[in-house]
PQR file of N, CA, C, O and H, with PARSE charges and radii, in Angstrom:
ATOM      1  N   MET A   1    -173.560  79.149  30.489 -0.4000 1.5000
ATOM      2  CA  MET A   1    -173.277  80.306  30.031 -0.0000 2.0000
ATOM      3  C   MET A   1    -172.805  79.945  28.605  0.5500 1.7000
ATOM      4  O   MET A   1    -172.135  80.696  27.897 -0.5500 1.4000
ATOM      5  N   LEU A   2    -173.124  79.020  28.349 -0.4000 1.5000
ATOM      6  CA  LEU A   2    -172.875  78.994  26.356 -0.0000 2.0000
ATOM      7  C   LEU A   2    -173.613  77.420  26.586  0.5500 1.7000
ATOM      8  O   LEU A   2    -173.229  76.425  25.971 -0.5500 1.4000
ATOM      9  H   LEU A   2    -173.668  78.410  28.924  0.4000 1.0000
ATOM     10  N   ASN A   3    -174.788  77.411  27.634 -0.4000 1.5000
ATOM     11  CA  ASN A   3    -175.786  75.903  27.125 -0.0000 2.0000
ATOM     12  C   ASN A   3    -176.092  76.400  25.737  0.5500 1.7000
ATOM     13  O   ASN A   3    -175.878  75.587  24.837 -0.5500 1.4000
ATOM     14  H   ASN A   3    -175.100  78.219  28.133  0.4000 1.0000
ATOM     15  N   GLN A   4    -176.485  77.409  25.448 -0.4000 1.5000
ATOM     16  CA  GLN A   4    -177.373  76.952  24.257 -0.0000 2.0000
ATOM     17  C   GLN A   4    -176.399  76.432  22.761  0.5500 1.7000
ATOM     18  O   GLN A   4    -177.055  75.958  21.834 -0.5500 1.4000
ATOM     19  H   GLN A   4    -176.659  78.069  26.179  0.4000 1.0000
ATOM     20  N   TYR A   5    -175.282  76.516  22.644 -0.4000 1.5000
ATOM     21  CA  TYR A   5    -173.867  76.181  21.587 -0.0000 2.0000
ATOM     22  C   TYR A   5    -174.181  74.347  21.692  0.5500 1.7000
ATOM     23  O   TYR A   5    -174.866  73.595  22.385 -0.5500 1.4000
ATOM     24  H   TYR A   5    -174.749  76.902  23.397  0.4000 1.0000
ATOM     25  N   PRO A   6    -173.443  74.264  20.818 -0.5600 1.5000
ATOM     26  CA  PRO A   6    -173.303  72.640  21.148  0.2800 2.0000
ATOM     27  C   PRO A   6    -171.770  72.575  21.819  0.5500 1.7000
ATOM     28  O   PRO A   6    -171.022  73.464  22.228 -0.5500 1.4000
ATOM     29  N   ASP A   7    -171.654  71.255  21.755 -0.4000 1.5000
ATOM     30  CA  ASP A   7    -170.888  70.751  22.945 -0.0000 2.0000
ATOM     31  C   ASP A   7    -169.071  70.698  22.116  0.5500 1.7000
ATOM     32  O   ASP A   7    -167.950  70.743  22.621 -0.5500 1.4000
ATOM     33  H   ASP A   7    -172.261  70.533  21.423  0.4000 1.0000
ATOM     34  N   ILE A   8    -169.536  70.590  20.714 -0.4000 1.5000
ATOM     35  CA  ILE A   8    -168.179  70.858  19.827 -0.0000 2.0000
ATOM     36  C   ILE A   8    -168.278  71.880  18.876  0.5500 1.7000
ATOM     37  O   ILE A   8    -168.724  71.526  17.785 -0.5500 1.4000
ATOM     38  H   ILE A   8    -170.447  70.554  20.303  0.4000 1.0000
ATOM     39  N   MET A   9    -167.970  73.090  19.015 -0.4000 1.5000
ATOM     40  CA  MET A   9    -168.989  74.534  18.352 -0.0000 2.0000
ATOM     41  C   MET A   9    -167.388  74.975  16.890  0.5500 1.7000
ATOM     42  O   MET A   9    -166.235  74.544  16.924 -0.5500 1.4000
ATOM     43  H   MET A   9    -167.608  73.377  19.901  0.4000 1.0000
ATOM     44  N   SER A  10    -167.916  75.763  16.016 -0.4000 1.5000
ATOM     45  CA  SER A  10    -167.070  75.815  15.586 -0.0000 2.0000
ATOM     46  C   SER A  10    -166.911  77.155  15.157  0.5500 1.7000
ATOM     47  O   SER A  10    -167.752  77.932  15.608 -0.5500 1.4000
ATOM     48  H   SER A  10    -168.852  76.113  15.988  0.4000 1.0000
ATOM     49  N   VAL A  11    -165.682  77.830  14.079 -0.4000 1.5000
ATOM     50  CA  VAL A  11    -165.303  79.299  14.310 -0.0000 2.0000
ATOM     51  C   VAL A  11    -166.374  80.486  14.147  0.5500 1.7000
ATOM     52  O   VAL A  11    -166.155  81.591  14.643 -0.5500 1.4000
ATOM     53  H   VAL A  11    -164.998  77.199  13.713  0.4000 1.0000
ATOM     54  N   TRP A  12    -167.511  80.207  13.446 -0.4000 1.5000
ATOM     55  CA  TRP A  12    -168.594  81.192  13.133 -0.0000 2.0000
ATOM     56  C   TRP A  12    -169.407  81.290  14.894  0.5500 1.7000
ATOM     57  O   TRP A  12    -170.071  82.229  15.334 -0.5500 1.4000
ATOM     58  H   TRP A  12    -167.689  79.309  13.043  0.4000 1.0000
ATOM     59  N   ASP A  13    -169.045  79.955  15.610 -0.4000 1.5000
ATOM     60  CA  ASP A  13    -169.728  79.491  16.883 -0.0000 2.0000
ATOM     61  C   ASP A  13    -168.597  80.487  17.765  0.5500 1.7000
ATOM     62  O   ASP A  13    -169.204  81.136  18.617 -0.5500 1.4000
ATOM     63  H   ASP A  13    -168.506  79.193  15.253  0.4000 1.0000
ATOM     64  N   VAL A  14    -167.886  80.617  17.764 -0.4000 1.5000
ATOM     65  CA  VAL A  14    -166.716  81.428  18.868 -0.0000 2.0000
ATOM     66  C   VAL A  14    -166.260  82.816  18.589  0.5500 1.7000
ATOM     67  O   VAL A  14    -165.748  83.486  19.485 -0.5500 1.4000
ATOM     68  H   VAL A  14    -167.393  80.090  17.072  0.4000 1.0000
ATOM     69  N   SER A  15    -166.495  83.476  16.852 -0.4000 1.5000
ATOM     70  CA  SER A  15    -166.555  84.562  16.787 -0.0000 2.0000
ATOM     71  C   SER A  15    -168.187  85.257  17.238  0.5500 1.7000
ATOM     72  O   SER A  15    -168.368  86.420  17.598 -0.5500 1.4000
ATOM     73  H   SER A  15    -166.910  82.932  16.124  0.4000 1.0000
ATOM     74  N   GLU A  16    -169.172  84.267  17.108 -0.4000 1.5000
ATOM     75  CA  GLU A  16    -170.423  85.284  17.755 -0.0000 2.0000
ATOM     76  C   GLU A  16    -170.734  85.121  19.182  0.5500 1.7000
ATOM     77  O   GLU A  16    -171.699  85.712  19.665 -0.5500 1.4000
ATOM     78  H   GLU A  16    -169.025  83.322  16.816  0.4000 1.0000
ATOM     79  N   VAL A  17    -169.742  84.116  20.114 -0.4000 1.5000
ATOM     80  CA  VAL A  17    -169.983  84.601  21.322 -0.0000 2.0000
ATOM     81  C   VAL A  17    -169.108  85.769  21.803  0.5500 1.7000
ATOM     82  O   VAL A  17    -169.345  86.599  22.680 -0.5500 1.4000
ATOM     83  H   VAL A  17    -168.957  83.635  19.722  0.4000 1.0000
ATOM     84  N   LEU A  18    -167.819  85.592  20.849 -0.4000 1.5000
ATOM     85  CA  LEU A  18    -167.042  86.355  21.744 -0.0000 2.0000
ATOM     86  C   LEU A  18    -167.111  87.723  20.856  0.5500 1.7000
ATOM     87  O   LEU A  18    -166.265  88.532  21.237 -0.5500 1.4000
ATOM     88  H   LEU A  18    -167.626  84.918  20.137  0.4000 1.0000
ATOM     89  N   CYS A  19    -167.655  88.036  20.111 -0.4000 1.5000
ATOM     90  CA  CYS A  19    -168.542  89.312  18.923 -0.0000 2.0000
ATOM     91  C   CYS A  19    -167.115  89.987  18.149  0.5500 1.7000
ATOM     92  O   CYS A  19    -167.210  91.126  17.692 -0.5500 1.4000
ATOM     93  H   CYS A  19    -168.342  87.379  19.801  0.4000 1.0000
ATOM     94  N   ILE A  20    -166.137  89.423  18.058 -0.4000 1.5000
ATOM     95  CA  ILE A  20    -164.749  89.259  17.464 -0.0000 2.0000
ATOM     96  C   ILE A  20    -165.087  88.357  15.511  0.5500 1.7000
ATOM     97  O   ILE A  20    -165.852  87.419  15.289 -0.5500 1.4000
ATOM     98  H   ILE A  20    -166.060  88.497  18.429  0.4000 1.0000
ATOM     99  N   GLY A  21    -164.307  89.015  14.605 -0.4000 1.5000
ATOM    100  CA  GLY A  21    -163.829  88.193  13.789 -0.0000 2.0000
ATOM    101  C   GLY A  21    -163.664  87.290  13.381  0.5500 1.7000
ATOM    102  O   GLY A  21    -162.600  87.054  13.954 -0.5500 1.4000
ATOM    103  H   GLY A  21    -163.686  89.778  14.786  0.4000 1.0000
ATOM    104  N   LYS A  22    -163.963  85.833  12.348 -0.4000 1.5000
ATOM    105  CA  LYS A  22    -163.242  84.860  12.334 -0.0000 2.0000
ATOM    106  C   LYS A  22    -161.862  85.025  12.160  0.5500 1.7000
ATOM    107  O   LYS A  22    -161.366  84.542  13.177 -0.5500 1.4000
ATOM    108  H   LYS A  22    -164.827  86.024  11.883  0.4000 1.0000
ATOM    109  N   ASN A  23    -161.018  85.417  11.473 -0.4000 1.5000
ATOM    110  CA  ASN A  23    -159.702  85.762  11.197 -0.0000 2.0000
ATOM    111  C   ASN A  23    -159.058  85.638  12.319  0.5500 1.7000
ATOM    112  O   ASN A  23    -158.075  84.916  12.487 -0.5500 1.4000
ATOM    113  H   ASN A  23    -161.421  85.809  10.647  0.4000 1.0000
ATOM    114  N   ARG A  24    -159.857  86.707  13.574 -0.4000 1.5000
ATOM    115  CA  ARG A  24    -159.598  86.867  14.791 -0.0000 2.0000
ATOM    116  C   ARG A  24    -159.580  85.458  15.859  0.5500 1.7000
ATOM    117  O   ARG A  24    -158.666  85.483  16.684 -0.5500 1.4000
ATOM    118  H   ARG A  24    -160.655  87.294  13.438  0.4000 1.0000
ATOM    119  N   VAL A  25    -160.158  84.702  15.890 -0.4000 1.5000
ATOM    120  CA  VAL A  25    -160.339  83.125  16.557 -0.0000 2.0000
ATOM    121  C   VAL A  25    -159.228  82.719  15.218  0.5500 1.7000
ATOM    122  O   VAL A  25    -158.024  82.973  15.249 -0.5500 1.4000
ATOM    123  H   VAL A  25    -160.901  84.681  15.220  0.4000 1.0000
ATOM    124  N   TYR A  26    -159.743  82.229  14.389 -0.4000 1.5000
ATOM    125  CA  TYR A  26    -158.189  81.463  13.593 -0.0000 2.0000
ATOM    126  C   TYR A  26    -156.714  82.034  14.512  0.5500 1.7000
ATOM    127  O   TYR A  26    -155.902  81.320  15.100 -0.5500 1.4000
ATOM    128  H   TYR A  26    -160.722  82.022  14.364  0.4000 1.0000
ATOM    129  N   GLU A  27    -156.715  83.566  14.391 -0.4000 1.5000
ATOM    130  CA  GLU A  27    -155.122  84.198  15.521 -0.0000 2.0000
ATOM    131  C   GLU A  27    -155.620  83.430  16.142  0.5500 1.7000
ATOM    132  O   GLU A  27    -156.024  82.513  15.426 -0.5500 1.4000
ATOM    133  H   GLU A  27    -157.375  84.146  13.914  0.4000 1.0000
ATOM    134  N   LEU A  28    -155.977  83.187  17.879 -0.4000 1.5000
ATOM    135  CA  LEU A  28    -156.323  82.747  18.913 -0.0000 2.0000
ATOM    136  C   LEU A  28    -156.618  81.310  18.656  0.5500 1.7000
ATOM    137  O   LEU A  28    -156.643  80.688  19.718 -0.5500 1.4000
ATOM    138  H   LEU A  28    -155.648  83.931  18.460  0.4000 1.0000
ATOM    139  N   LEU A  29    -156.856  80.549  17.584 -0.4000 1.5000
ATOM    140  CA  LEU A  29    -156.744  79.348  17.618 -0.0000 2.0000
ATOM    141  C   LEU A  29    -155.003  78.765  17.575  0.5500 1.7000
ATOM    142  O   LEU A  29    -154.716  77.895  18.398 -0.5500 1.4000
ATOM    143  H   LEU A  29    -156.835  81.053  16.721  0.4000 1.0000
ATOM    144  N   GLU A  30    -153.799  79.305  16.533 -0.4000 1.5000
ATOM    145  CA  GLU A  30    -153.443  79.241  15.798 -0.0000 2.0000
ATOM    146  C   GLU A  30    -152.262  79.168  17.464  0.5500 1.7000
ATOM    147  O   GLU A  30    -151.691  78.179  17.926 -0.5500 1.4000
ATOM    148  H   GLU A  30    -154.033  80.011  15.865  0.4000 1.0000
ATOM    149  N   LYS A  31    -152.261  80.502  17.945 -0.4000 1.5000
ATOM    150  CA  LYS A  31    -151.593  80.581  19.008 -0.0000 2.0000
ATOM    151  C   LYS A  31    -151.882  79.882  20.341  0.5500 1.7000
ATOM    152  O   LYS A  31    -151.115  80.020  21.294 -0.5500 1.4000
ATOM    153  H   LYS A  31    -152.724  81.305  17.570  0.4000 1.0000
ATOM    154  N   GLY A  32    -152.979  79.138  20.407 -0.4000 1.5000
ATOM    155  CA  GLY A  32    -153.238  78.404  21.423 -0.0000 2.0000
ATOM    156  C   GLY A  32    -153.875  78.816  22.325  0.5500 1.7000
ATOM    157  O   GLY A  32    -154.142  78.085  23.278 -0.5500 1.4000
ATOM    158  H   GLY A  32    -153.603  79.026  19.633  0.4000 1.0000
ATOM    159  N   SER A  33    -154.336  80.264  22.249 -0.4000 1.5000
ATOM    160  CA  SER A  33    -155.038  80.381  22.943 -0.0000 2.0000
ATOM    161  C   SER A  33    -156.484  79.975  23.491  0.5500 1.7000
ATOM    162  O   SER A  33    -156.906  79.997  24.647 -0.5500 1.4000
ATOM    163  H   SER A  33    -154.118  80.858  21.474  0.4000 1.0000
ATOM    164  N   ILE A  34    -157.017  79.655  22.482 -0.4000 1.5000
ATOM    165  CA  ILE A  34    -158.230  78.800  23.325 -0.0000 2.0000
ATOM    166  C   ILE A  34    -157.906  76.977  21.733  0.5500 1.7000
ATOM    167  O   ILE A  34    -157.682  76.889  20.525 -0.5500 1.4000
ATOM    168  H   ILE A  34    -156.675  79.638  21.543  0.4000 1.0000
ATOM    169  N   LYS A  35    -158.095  76.083  22.831 -0.4000 1.5000
ATOM    170  CA  LYS A  35    -157.921  74.851  22.563 -0.0000 2.0000
ATOM    171  C   LYS A  35    -158.659  74.976  21.777  0.5500 1.7000
ATOM    172  O   LYS A  35    -159.691  75.638  21.896 -0.5500 1.4000
ATOM    173  H   LYS A  35    -158.277  76.154  23.812  0.4000 1.0000
ATOM    174  N   GLY A  36    -158.139  74.085  20.322 -0.4000 1.5000
ATOM    175  CA  GLY A  36    -159.062  73.420  19.617 -0.0000 2.0000
ATOM    176  C   GLY A  36    -158.852  72.154  18.241  0.5500 1.7000
ATOM    177  O   GLY A  36    -157.684  72.258  17.866 -0.5500 1.4000
ATOM    178  H   GLY A  36    -157.301  73.547  20.225  0.4000 1.0000
ATOM    179  N   PHE A  37    -159.098  71.785  17.966 -0.4000 1.5000
ATOM    180  CA  PHE A  37    -158.526  70.503  16.703 -0.0000 2.0000
ATOM    181  C   PHE A  37    -159.253  70.872  14.987  0.5500 1.7000
ATOM    182  O   PHE A  37    -160.201  71.436  14.443 -0.5500 1.4000
ATOM    183  H   PHE A  37    -160.047  71.700  18.270  0.4000 1.0000
ATOM    184  N   ARG A  38    -158.248  70.234  14.756 -0.4000 1.5000
ATOM    185  CA  ARG A  38    -158.750  69.989  12.988 -0.0000 2.0000
ATOM    186  C   ARG A  38    -159.307  69.001  12.622  0.5500 1.7000
ATOM    187  O   ARG A  38    -158.918  67.833  12.611 -0.5500 1.4000
ATOM    188  H   ARG A  38    -157.477  69.776  15.199  0.4000 1.0000
ATOM    189  N   ILE A  39    -159.973  69.321  12.399 -0.4000 1.5000
ATOM    190  CA  ILE A  39    -160.200  67.435  10.974 -0.0000 2.0000
ATOM    191  C   ILE A  39    -160.318  68.153  10.185  0.5500 1.7000
ATOM    192  O   ILE A  39    -161.218  68.986  10.295 -0.5500 1.4000
ATOM    193  H   ILE A  39    -160.289  70.270  12.407  0.4000 1.0000
ATOM    194  N   GLY A  40    -159.273  68.157   8.779 -0.4000 1.5000
ATOM    195  CA  GLY A  40    -158.632  68.480   8.190 -0.0000 2.0000
ATOM    196  C   GLY A  40    -158.655  69.757   7.700  0.5500 1.7000
ATOM    197  O   GLY A  40    -157.507  69.907   7.281 -0.5500 1.4000
ATOM    198  H   GLY A  40    -158.542  67.480   8.689  0.4000 1.0000
ATOM    199  N   ARG A  41    -159.290  70.821   7.484 -0.4000 1.5000
ATOM    200  CA  ARG A  41    -158.650  71.627   7.765 -0.0000 2.0000
ATOM    201  C   ARG A  41    -160.283  73.185   8.282  0.5500 1.7000
ATOM    202  O   ARG A  41    -160.226  74.414   8.265 -0.5500 1.4000
ATOM    203  H   ARG A  41    -160.222  70.699   7.824  0.4000 1.0000
ATOM    204  N   VAL A  42    -161.085  72.516   8.535 -0.4000 1.5000
ATOM    205  CA  VAL A  42    -161.947  72.653   9.653 -0.0000 2.0000
ATOM    206  C   VAL A  42    -161.667  72.899  11.059  0.5500 1.7000
ATOM    207  O   VAL A  42    -161.118  72.062  11.776 -0.5500 1.4000
ATOM    208  H   VAL A  42    -161.131  71.517   8.548  0.4000 1.0000
ATOM    209  N   TRP A  43    -162.038  74.025  11.446 -0.4000 1.5000
ATOM    210  CA  TRP A  43    -161.318  73.797  13.948 -0.0000 2.0000
ATOM    211  C   TRP A  43    -162.338  73.482  14.221  0.5500 1.7000
ATOM    212  O   TRP A  43    -163.434  73.837  13.786 -0.5500 1.4000
ATOM    213  H   TRP A  43    -162.485  74.704  10.864  0.4000 1.0000
ATOM    214  N   LYS A  44    -161.992  72.623  15.141 -0.4000 1.5000
ATOM    215  CA  LYS A  44    -163.586  72.385  15.802 -0.0000 2.0000
ATOM    216  C   LYS A  44    -163.613  72.596  17.825  0.5500 1.7000
ATOM    217  O   LYS A  44    -163.261  71.678  18.566 -0.5500 1.4000
ATOM    218  H   LYS A  44    -161.103  72.335  15.494  0.4000 1.0000
ATOM    219  N   ILE A  45    -163.840  73.237  18.066 -0.4000 1.5000
ATOM    220  CA  ILE A  45    -163.230  73.914  18.993 -0.0000 2.0000
ATOM    221  C   ILE A  45    -164.672  74.129  20.506  0.5500 1.7000
ATOM    222  O   ILE A  45    -165.550  74.958  20.745 -0.5500 1.4000
ATOM    223  H   ILE A  45    -164.125  73.982  17.464  0.4000 1.0000
ATOM    224  N   PRO A  46    -164.010  72.434  21.373 -0.5600 1.5000
ATOM    225  CA  PRO A  46    -164.628  71.786  22.868  0.2800 2.0000
ATOM    226  C   PRO A  46    -165.411  73.155  23.273  0.5500 1.7000
ATOM    227  O   PRO A  46    -164.810  74.199  23.018 -0.5500 1.4000
ATOM    228  N   ARG A  47    -166.799  73.260  23.927 -0.4000 1.5000
ATOM    229  CA  ARG A  47    -167.241  74.661  24.487 -0.0000 2.0000
ATOM    230  C   ARG A  47    -166.418  74.504  25.867  0.5500 1.7000
ATOM    231  O   ARG A  47    -165.861  75.451  26.421 -0.5500 1.4000
ATOM    232  H   ARG A  47    -167.287  72.412  24.134  0.4000 1.0000
ATOM    233  N   ASP A  48    -166.419  73.534  26.216 -0.4000 1.5000
ATOM    234  CA  ASP A  48    -165.619  73.932  27.707 -0.0000 2.0000
ATOM    235  C   ASP A  48    -164.270  74.390  27.536  0.5500 1.7000
ATOM    236  O   ASP A  48    -163.759  74.679  28.618 -0.5500 1.4000
ATOM    237  H   ASP A  48    -166.872  72.764  25.765  0.4000 1.0000
ATOM    238  N   ALA A  49    -163.324  74.599  26.283 -0.4000 1.5000
ATOM    239  CA  ALA A  49    -162.471  75.457  26.126 -0.0000 2.0000
ATOM    240  C   ALA A  49    -162.686  76.645  25.739  0.5500 1.7000
ATOM    241  O   ALA A  49    -161.668  77.336  25.780 -0.5500 1.4000
ATOM    242  H   ALA A  49    -163.739  74.364  25.404  0.4000 1.0000
ATOM    243  N   LEU A  50    -163.814  77.285  25.294 -0.4000 1.5000
ATOM    244  CA  LEU A  50    -164.197  78.637  25.205 -0.0000 2.0000
ATOM    245  C   LEU A  50    -164.187  79.045  26.590  0.5500 1.7000
ATOM    246  O   LEU A  50    -163.538  79.938  27.135 -0.5500 1.4000
ATOM    247  H   LEU A  50    -164.641  76.724  25.260  0.4000 1.0000
ATOM    248  N   GLN A  51    -165.220  78.034  27.169 -0.4000 1.5000
ATOM    249  CA  GLN A  51    -165.511  78.867  28.478 -0.0000 2.0000
ATOM    250  C   GLN A  51    -164.211  78.975  29.197  0.5500 1.7000
ATOM    251  O   GLN A  51    -164.146  79.694  30.194 -0.5500 1.4000
ATOM    252  H   GLN A  51    -165.746  77.309  26.726  0.4000 1.0000
ATOM    253  N   ASP A  52    -163.282  78.386  28.815 -0.4000 1.5000
ATOM    254  CA  ASP A  52    -162.318  78.455  29.961 -0.0000 2.0000
ATOM    255  C   ASP A  52    -161.210  79.758  29.606  0.5500 1.7000
ATOM    256  O   ASP A  52    -160.529  80.287  30.484 -0.5500 1.4000
ATOM    257  H   ASP A  52    -163.335  77.802  28.005  0.4000 1.0000
ATOM    258  N   TYR A  53    -161.163  80.254  27.813 -0.4000 1.5000
ATOM    259  CA  TYR A  53    -160.824  81.137  27.709 -0.0000 2.0000
ATOM    260  C   TYR A  53    -161.146  82.524  28.000  0.5500 1.7000
ATOM    261  O   TYR A  53    -160.548  83.599  27.960 -0.5500 1.4000
ATOM    262  H   TYR A  53    -161.716  79.824  27.099  0.4000 1.0000
ATOM    263  N   ILE A  54    -162.781  81.945  28.433 -0.4000 1.5000
ATOM    264  CA  ILE A  54    -163.778  83.836  29.020 -0.0000 2.0000
ATOM    265  C   ILE A  54    -162.547  83.609  30.708  0.5500 1.7000
ATOM    266  O   ILE A  54    -161.843  84.471  31.234 -0.5500 1.4000
ATOM    267  H   ILE A  54    -163.267  81.072  28.465  0.4000 1.0000
ATOM    268  N   LEU A  55    -162.704  82.386  31.046 -0.4000 1.5000
ATOM    269  CA  LEU A  55    -162.885  83.224  32.081 -0.0000 2.0000
ATOM    270  C   LEU A  55    -161.348  82.841  32.885  0.5500 1.7000
ATOM    271  O   LEU A  55    -161.127  82.636  34.078 -0.5500 1.4000
ATOM    272  H   LEU A  55    -163.275  81.685  30.619  0.4000 1.0000
ATOM    273  N   THR A  56    -160.317  82.843  31.565 -0.4000 1.5000
ATOM    274  CA  THR A  56    -159.348  83.006  31.778 -0.0000 2.0000
ATOM    275  C   THR A  56    -158.399  84.313  31.578  0.5500 1.7000
ATOM    276  O   THR A  56    -157.265  84.609  31.952 -0.5500 1.4000
ATOM    277  H   THR A  56    -160.497  83.010  30.596  0.4000 1.0000
ATOM    278  N   GLN A  57    -159.682  85.123  30.599 -0.4000 1.5000
ATOM    279  CA  GLN A  57    -159.183  86.513  29.957 -0.0000 2.0000
ATOM    280  C   GLN A  57    -159.778  87.320  31.094  0.5500 1.7000
ATOM    281  O   GLN A  57    -159.474  88.502  31.254 -0.5500 1.4000
ATOM    282  H   GLN A  57    -160.604  84.882  30.295  0.4000 1.0000
ATOM    283  N   SER A  58    -160.633  86.675  31.886 -0.4000 1.5000
ATOM    284  CA  SER A  58    -161.275  87.645  32.086 -0.0000 2.0000
ATOM    285  C   SER A  58    -161.124  87.540  34.043  0.5500 1.7000
ATOM    286  O   SER A  58    -161.817  88.106  34.888 -0.5500 1.4000
ATOM    287  H   SER A  58    -160.881  85.714  31.756  0.4000 1.0000
ATOM    288  N   ARG A  59    -160.057  86.681  34.208 -0.4000 1.5000
ATOM    289  CA  ARG A  59    -159.218  87.195  35.594 -0.0000 2.0000
ATOM    290  C   ARG A  59    -160.537  86.500  36.921  0.5500 1.7000
ATOM    291  O   ARG A  59    -160.623  86.898  38.082 -0.5500 1.4000
ATOM    292  H   ARG A  59    -159.494  86.221  33.521  0.4000 1.0000
ATOM    293  N   LEU A  60    -161.392  85.429  36.278 -0.4000 1.5000
ATOM    294  CA  LEU A  60    -162.176  84.665  37.280 -0.0000 2.0000
ATOM    295  C   LEU A  60    -161.234  83.451  37.384  0.5500 1.7000
ATOM    296  O   LEU A  60    -161.243  82.797  38.427 -0.5500 1.4000
ATOM    297  H   LEU A  60    -161.322  85.105  35.334  0.4000 1.0000
ATOM    298  N   LYS A  61    -160.579  83.176  36.564 -0.4000 1.5000
ATOM    299  CA  LYS A  61    -160.253  81.568  37.057 -0.0000 2.0000
ATOM    300  C   LYS A  61    -158.828  81.373  38.039  0.5500 1.7000
ATOM    301  O   LYS A  61    -158.506  80.256  38.444 -0.5500 1.4000
ATOM    302  H   LYS A  61    -160.572  83.707  35.716  0.4000 1.0000
TER
END
């Protein structure tokens, strides 16, 4: 589903996939809706975590 994206995605990548703004991605990360981690001030999101979020939100998982 997301094979064209790297294993570790940026906020920009996630906003592109979900067609939402970067601020909304930051909100989802802060709430823990999307699992990710920070390196300094930069968020990194595993591709599998984004896939899990999409499946959960679409009630396919």
